[in-house]
C-alpha positions in Angstrom: 0.0 0.0 0.0 2.7 2.5 1.0 4.8 1.7 -2.1 1.7 2.3 -4.3 1.2 5.7 -2.6 4.8 6.5 -2.9 4.6 6.3 -6.7 1.1 7.6 -7.3 0.6 10.6 -5.0 1.8 14.2 -4.7 5.4 14.9 -3.5 4.3 15.6 0.1 2.5 12.3 0.5 5.3 10.5 -1.3 7.8 11.9 1.2 5.6 10.7 4.1 5.4 7.3 2.5 9.2 7.3 1.8 9.9 8.0 5.5 7.5 5.4 6.7 9.0 2.8 4.4 12.5 3.5 5.6 11.2 2.9 9.2 9.8 -0.4 8.1 13.3 -1.4 6.8 14.4 -4.6 5.1 10.9 -6.2 5.3 9.7 -4.1 2.4 12.7 -4.9 0.1 11.1 -7.8 -1.8 8.0 -5.6 -2.6 10.3 -2.7 -3.4 12.2 -4.8 -5.9 9.0 -6.1 -7.4 7.7 -2.5 -7.8 11.0 -1.3 -9.2 10.9 -4.0 -11.9 7.3 -3.2 -12.8 6.7 -1.6 -16.2 3.4 0.0 -14.8 5.1 2.9 -13.0 6.6 6.0 -14.5 10.4 6.6 -14.7 10.4 9.3 -11.9 8.6 7.0 -9.5 11.1 4.2 -10.3 13.9 6.6 -9.2 12.1 7.2 -5.9 12.2 3.5 -5.4 15.9 3.3 -6.3 16.6 6.0 -3.7 14.5 4.2 -1.2 16.5 1.0 -1.8 19.7 2.9 -1.1 18.3 4.4 2.0 17.1 1.0 3.4 20.5 -0.5 2.7 19.6 -4.0 1.7 22.0 -5.5 -0.8 19.3 -7.6 -2.4 18.5 -4.5 -4.5 21.9 -4.1 -6.1 21.4 -6.3 -9.1 18.1 -4.6 -9.8 19.6 -1.2 -9.5 22.2 -2.1 -12.1 19.4 -3.3 -14.4 17.6 0.0 -13.7 20.7 2.0 -14.6 20.5 0.7 -18.2 17.0 2.2 -18.6 18.1 5.8 -18.1 20.2 7.9 -20.4 20.1 11.2 -18.6 22.8 12.0 -16.0 20.4 13.3 -13.3 18.6 9.9 -13.2 21.8 7.9 -13.4 23.3 9.8 -10.4 20.3 8.9 -8.3 20.9 5.2 -9.1 24.7 5.5 -8.7 24.2 7.1 -5.2 21.8 4.2 -4.2 24.4 1.7 -5.4 27.2 3.5 -3.4 25.0 3.4 -0.2 24.7 -0.4 -0.8 28.4 -0.9 -0.8 29.1 -0.6 -4.5 31.0 2.7 -4.1 34.3 1.4 -5.5 32.5 0.2 -8.6 30.7 3.5 -9.3 33.2 6.1 -8.0 35.2 6.5 -11.2 32.2 7.4 -13.3 30.9 9.8 -10.6 34.3 11.5 -10.4 34.4 11.9 -14.2 30.9 13.3 -14.2 31.8 15.8 -11.6 34.9 16.8 -13.4 33.0 17.4 -16.7 29.8 19.0 -15.3 29.2 22.7 -14.9 25.5 22.5 -13.8 25.5 23.6 -10.1 22.5 21.4 -9.3 24.1 18.3 -10.9 27.3 19.1 -9.1 25.6 19.0 -5.7 23.9 15.7 -6.6 27.3 14.3 -7.7 29.0 15.5 -4.5 26.4 13.8 -2.5 26.7 10.6 -4.5 30.6 10.7 -4.2 30.4 11.2 -0.4 28.5 7.9 -0.2 31.3 5.9 -1.9 33.8 6.1 1.0 36.6 6.0 -1.6 40.0 7.6 -1.9 39.0 8.3 -5.5 36.1 10.4 -4.2 38.3 12.2 -1.7 40.6 13.1 -4.6 37.7 14.2 -6.9 36.1 16.3 -4.2 39.5 17.9 -3.3 40.0 18.7 -6.9 36.6 20.2 -7.2 37.2 22.2 -4.1 40.3 23.7 -5.8 38.3 24.6 -8.9 38.4 28.4 -9.2 35.1 28.4 -11.2 33.1 26.6 -8.4 30.9 28.8 -6.3 31.4 29.1 -2.5 28.4 27.1 -1.5 29.2 24.2 -3.7 32.8 24.2 -2.5 31.4 24.1 1.1 29.3 21.1 0.1 32.4 19.4 -1.3 34.1 20.0 2.1 31.1 18.4 3.8 31.4 15.5 1.4 35.0 15.0 2.3 34.2 15.3 6.0 31.5 12.6 5.6 34.0 10.2 4.0 36.7 10.8 6.5 34.2 10.3 9.4 33.6 6.8 8.1 37.1 6.1 6.9 39.6 7.8 9.2 42.6 6.2 7.4 41.9 8.4 4.3 43.0 11.5 6.3 46.6 10.7 5.4 45.6 10.3 1.8 43.9 13.7 1.9 47.0 15.3 3.3 49.1 13.9 0.4 47.0 15.8 -2.1 48.1 19.1 -3.5 45.5 21.1 -1.5 44.9 18.5 1.2 46.5 20.5 4.0 44.3 23.5 3.2 41.2 21.3 3.1 42.2 19.6 6.4 42.7 23.0 8.0 39.3 24.2 6.7 37.7 21.0 8.1 39.4 21.6 11.4 38.2 25.2 11.6 34.7 24.1 10.7 34.7 21.5 13.5 35.8 24.1 16.0 32.8 26.3 15.0 30.3 23.5 15.5 
């Protein structure tokens, strides 16, 4: 019932259903996969389901997310699926394509989406990509701050990547910014 409401109602109702389904956890995954594979739902709703699969964190959805990826040609949709895959432990498999997309993309909204997806990969490649983006003179201040937040998120889960960050050309500057940010919180 909630899965049907998630894909058929307005965005506010969909968000309520999304939150409720997350609370239900892994018990909904078989139904979620079945709904994701259904041809009866629209492509946007299918992306909601992909995002939900990533949030729930059950690896049974991985194969189905890769199948779903082949059905979308636009970057925005692909990023949603890549992020879900990263949350499900596939970060090392999707990080290279996400890093390349960030490097080649100049749309601020897509950059934010890519930064979020990269921060879920827990990868040194992501740290390098985000540090490189942070050093980009063309990036605006708020997006750079989001990149810092992404790096912080990765380092919080993988402390050993701090030394890797420090080895990057702007790593010491980023580490100092993160330190200052932590002091302010």
